[in-house]
N, C-alpha and C positions, 0 to 999 in steps of 0.2 A: 781853837775850833773854827775860827773865822779867818779866811784869807781873802782880802779884797782884790778885785780885778781892777784893771785900768779903767778910768772913766770918772766923770765929774759927779761926785756924790754929795757935794756941799749943799745943794738945794734939796735933794731928795735922798737922804742917807739910807743905806741898806741895800742898794742895788746899783750896778751888778755886784755879785759876790759869790764866793764858793764857801760852802759850809760842810764841815766834817773833816776827816772821816770819823765814823762811829761804827764799831763792829758789833753786830747782833748775830743771832743764830743763822740767819740767811746769808750773811756775808758782810762785806764792807760797804756801808751806806754813805753816800755823799750827795750833796745838792749843788747844782750849777745852773747858770742861765741856759735856756734852750738855744740850740744851734740850728742853722739852716739844714745841715746834713743829717739831722735827727729824723727827717721825714720818713725814710724807709722803715726804720725800726719802729717808730711811733705808729705808722699805719699798720704794720704787720701785727703788732700787739692789739691795737684797737679793733681790727677786723676779726682776729682770732678770738678775742675775749668779748665779743658782742653780747652774748647771753649773760655774762658775768657783770658787765658794766651798764647795759642799757636801762635797767630798772631803776638806776639811781641818778641818771643824768637828765638835764632838761630836754624836753621835746624840741626838735628843730624842724624847719620847713624842708630841708634836704633829708634824704634817706640816710641811714647809717653808713652804707657803703660809700656814698658820695661824699659825705662830710668827713669821713675818716680815710679817704684815699690818699695816697702819697702826694698827689697833686694839690690836695687841700692844705698840706702842711705849710708851704711858704707863706700863704696868707695869714695863717694862725701865728706863725713865728714872727712875722712882721708886726702884727697887732700886739702881741705880747711884749715884744721889744719896745714898741712905741709907748705902751702903757708904763713899762718900767722906767724908761728914760724921762717920762713926764712926771714920775712920782705917784702915779695912780695905782700901781700894782708892783708886787715883787714876785715875778714868775720864775720858778725853778723846775728843772728836770731832776728826778730821783734816779740815781744810778746805784747798782749793786755790783760790786767787784768790777766797776768801770763800765758796765753795760746798762743802757737805757732800760728803766723798769717802771716808769710812771712819771707823774707830775704832781707838784704841790704849788699852789698859787695863793698869795696874799693879795686880795683885791679890794676895790673901793676904799682905798686909803684916804682917810680924812685926817688932816692935821689940825692945827689951831688948838682950841680948848678941848676937843674931843679925842684926837689921836687914836683913832680906832680903825679897824679893818675886819674883813672876813677871811677865813682860810678854807680852802677846798683842796681835795687831793684825790687821786686814783692811783692804784698800783696794779700791775699785771697779775693775772690770776695765779700764775705759777710762783709769784712772790708775795702772795696775800698773807702767808703765815711767816713766822720767823722774825717778827719784830721790825719789818721794813717801814710800814706806815707809822708805827709808834716812834721810831727813830727820826723819821722825816719831820713829824709834827714837833717833836722835842727840839730839834735843831732850829726849825723855823720860828717857833715861839721864842726861844732864847734870843735869836737874832733880832726879831722884831722889838723885843723889850730892851735889849742891851745896845743895839747898834742903830736900828731904824727909828728909834724914838717914839714907838707906839706905847699906848697904855692898856688897850683892851683889844682882844681878838674874839670873834664869835664864829661859830660854825652851825649850819643848819643841816639836819639829817632826817631822812624819813624814819619814823619809829620802827619800821620793819627792818632797817639796815643794822642789824645787831652787831656785825663785826666793826663797822665804823663807830658805832656808839661805844663799843668797848675800847677802841683806840683812844677816843676823846676823853672818856671818863677816867681811864687809866692814866691819862696825861694830866689830869687835874681840871679839865673843863667841867663846869657844873651846869645843870639844866636850869634855864631861865623861864621857859614857857613853851607853849605849843602855838605855832602859826597855822591856822586852819586854811586849807585850800591855798597854800602859799605859792606853789610852783607847779607849772605844767611839766610833769615827768611821765614818760612812757604813755603819753596820750591822754592823760587826765590830770585834774588839779589835785595835788597831793598835800596832805598835812606834813609839816616838818617840825621837829623839835629844835629849839634854839638853845645852844650851849655856849658858854662864854668863860673867859679867864682874863684876869687883870694882872698887871705886873706885881702888885702887892702880894698876890697869892703864891707866887713862886720866886721869892727873893734869892733862893739858892740856885734857881734854874732847873729846867726839866731834864736836861742831859745829865747833870750831876745826880739827880734822883734815880734815873735809870741805872747809872753806874753803881750807885750805892745799893740798889736792890739786886745787883748782879744780872740785870737784863741787858746790859750793854757794857762795852769798854772802849776806851780810847786807845788807838794803836800806839 
C-alpha cells in the first residue's frame, strides 16, 4: 500500500510518499504529494465548489476567488512542500482514477514523547460520495501509525458538518470534546468537535477494516 518516493526521510519519516491505490465505489483512490502543475485543476474545483466548501474552512483576509485562483497555488504548493521537508506536515493530494479530487494533510506534527498531529481534508463536490474521503483517511491514518511513527491523530469538525463526522466516526475516530468558539469559519467563531484516534485502537489498520467490510478493495 505504501510506495516511497525519492527523498531523505531519515529525520522526518513518512513524507514524501505515495499511498494506495484503494478501490472504492467512486473509483481508484491514491494519495501523492502536491505538484506545481496541480494549480489549474485545484483552482477549477475550489472556485466551482465554493458553496460546498466555504462553510467548513477557516476565514481568510483574501476573498475566496483571490485565494483560490490558479496564481495562488504556487505559493501554497511551496509552503506545503517546505512543511513536508521540515517534518512539520505530511501534505497529500487525493486522486480518483488519476485525477485531482481533493487534498488531505497531516499537520502540526509533534514528535518526541507526544508523537501527535491533526488531519484535515476536503474532497470535490462531485466526489463527495462513493467512499473517497473514507479511503483517504484510512490510508493516511495507517501511514502515520505504521511509517511516520505517530501515535495519535485528531480532527476538529463543526457539529453541523454531518458528512465529515460520518467519515471520521466510520473510520474509528472517537469524540473527545467540544471546543467552543474554536475557529473563525465563514465569518464567525464556530464551535468544533474534537475527534481522535490512537495507534492502539487500530492494530489491524483502517484499510484492512474497509476491505473486510466490503467497502474497499486493493487492486
